[in-house]
C-alpha positions, -999 to 999 in steps of 0.1 A, spaced: 5 -127 -60 -9 -154 -38 -14 -141 -2 -22 -163 28 -38 -145 58 -31 -160 92 -48 -145 122 -54 -174 147 -33 -169 178 -8 -194 192 -9 -217 162 21 -236 150 34 -228 116 58 -253 101 70 -268 68 71 -305 58 77 -320 24 72 -287 5 39 -279 23 32 -251 48 12 -266 78 -10 -244 99 -30 -265 123 -49 -289 100 -46 -267 70 -19 -276 45 -8 -254 16 19 -262 -10 47 -237 -9 45 -230 -46 10 -216 -41 22 -190 -16 40 -157 -23 34 -140 11 18 -151 43 3 -122 62 4 -129 100 -16 -107 123 -15 -126 156 10 -141 179 21 -175 164 47 -202 169 72 -197 140 107 -211 143 138 -196 128 142 -228 108 107 -223 92 115 -187 85 147 -196 67 129 -223 47 102 -198 36 128 -172 26 149 -198 8 118 -205 -14 116 -168 -22 85 -163 0 81 -130 19 66 -130 54 45 -100 64 37 -93 101 9 -68 106 -9 -51 136 -34 -23 132 -18 0 107 18 -12 111 37 -41 94 71 -57 90 85 -78 62 110 -107 64 127 -118 32 159 -134 20 192 -115 23 206 -124 -11 215 -94 -33 191 -89 -62 192 -66 -92 221 -44 -81 220 -26 -114 184 -15 -108 192 -2 -74 222 18 -88 199 31 -115 173 41 -88 201 61 -70 211 79 -102 175 86 -111 173 109 -80 186 135 -104 153 132 -122 132 129 -91 110 159 -99 99 145 -133 92 110 -119 73 126 -90 53 147 -115 41 115 -132 30 100 -99 11 131 -87 -5 138 -121 -18 102 -123 -30 103 -87 -50 135 -93 -65 122 -126 -76 89 -110 -90 105 -79 -110 130 -99 -123 103 -122 -133 82 -92 -154 110 -78 -168 117 -112 -181 82 -114 -200 88 -82 -216 120 -96 -191 145 -80 -172 169 -103 -138 179 -89 -120 200 -114 -84 190 -118 -72 212 -147 -57 239 -125 -38 213 -104 -25 196 -135 -12 229 -149 5 236 -116 21 202 -117 35 209 -151 50 242 -140 63 230 -106 100 236 -102 107 218 -70 95 188 -51 82 210 -23 61 230 -48 48 197 -63 39 183 -29 20 216 -21 -1 211 -52 -8 175 -42 -17 186 -6 -42 212 -18 -59 188 -41 -60 161 -14 -78 185 9 -104 193 -18 -107 156 -26 -114 144 9 -138 172 16 -159 156 -12 -150 120 -5 -164 121 31 -198 134 18 -202 98 4 -200 83 39 -224 85 68 -213 116 88 -215 96 121 -185 77 109 -161 106 103 -152 142 111 -150 154 75 -112 154 71 -84 129 66 -65 124 98 -38 97 100 -22 90 134 -40 82 155 -72 78 134 -100 97 153 -130 80 137 -141 48 119 -137 61 84 -101 72 90 -93 40 108 -105 19 79 -86 40 54 -54 37 74 -57 0 79 -64 -8 42 -37 16 31 -12 -2 54 -21 -37 41 -19 -25 5 14 -7 12 28 -40 25 17 -59 -5 33 -33 -28 65 -34 -8 67 -72 -13 60 -68 -51 87 -41 -54 112 -62 -34 104 -92 -56 112 -71 -86 146 -60 -73 138 -25 -62 154 -7 -32 124 5 -11 144 33 6 150 52 -27 120 71 -38 111 102 -58 80 118 -43 83 107 -7 113 113 15 126 81 32 131 82 70 140 55 95 125 22 81 100 39 58 94 20 25 93 52 6 91 37 -29 59 18 -19 45 51 -7 53 65 -41 35 37 -58 5 35 -36 -5 70 -46 -17 55 -79 -40 31 -61 -55 50 -32 -86 59 -52 -94 22 -55 -90 16 -18 -111 47 -11 -139 33 -33 -138 0 -13 -142 20 20 -173 37 6 -188 4 -4 -180 -14 29 -198 13 48 -226 16 23 -236 -21 25 -230 -22 62 -203 -49 58 -183 -27 83 -202 -6 109 -195 14 141 -196 -17 163 -165 -31 144 -143 -4 159 -128 1 194 -111 31 210 -75 27 221 -53 58 218 -74 64 187 -100 44 168 -91 10 154 -107 -20 138 -115 -49 161 -97 -82 153 -130 -98 141 -135 -69 117 -100 -72 103 -107 -109 97 -137 -100 77 -116 -78 55 -90 -103 44 -109 -117 15 -119 -81 5 -82 -70 4 -73 -102 -16 -101 -95 -41 -90 -58 -44 -54 -69 -50 -64 -94 -77 -84 -67 -94 -55 -43 -93 -26 -67 -98 -23 -63 -136 -22 -25 -131 3 -29 -103 25 -49 -127 21 -23 -154 30 6 -130 61 -12 -117 72 -18 -153 66 19 -160 85 29 -129 114 8 -141 113 26 -175 113 60 -159 142 51 -137 163 35 -164 155 64 -187 168 88 -160 198 66 -156 209 76 -191 211 113 -180 244 127 -170 251 122 -132 263 153 -114 
């Protein structure tokens, strides 16, 4: 997926002759899957409609929030119906997600010399009878994981625990920001493949939550976490890149430095993302063959 990051404020974004014009920069539309806009820009409704007519998704992002604009044409209604029916098999689909998450996170730490036994958690997943029980297993493992994960980062950058909103320290701020960007890209990919983002199996949808992207990102958080460790280790991101505002957040200059990093991470993971989306479709369609009660 070709992502175009736009962070310069007050620029004019327009389309002419099949080309997206941003100041003096011109990019053919066929080379763009999703522009990611993180500043106040001049973007007309006419340009938005032209972009969505071309099947291009528009992502607006600020700190750890984002919104997606896409075309309103119906797509893959059969898949959406299958997703709904597969809620009958939500526990088994969720078990796959949690099992893979735990295995990948444990292996990630093992590659850094930290042994985090996962056998007990995997047995508990197998025997879990409800989603709440399964989420409890996941939560306990996540607590153990992050207690080890933060030992790999300078203790001046964190408080030793994963805290989401608002992030209280640089490490949590960076995790939240990168999770949010990756979550947005996964949402676009799922939408492009015809999925309904509000129907999920591990996470409970609420308000405008893209719950299915939250399901899928569990399989990739370990890769994002590894990038956070590397960014701090090589001082590509440091304390001065953060500011305090009802929590700790990345400064705009720091976010700008991260765009190419996120793009590289996506390119590294894109084949695995495609594989997991195909696998998710198989799990859903397999469940669709089960009797619906």
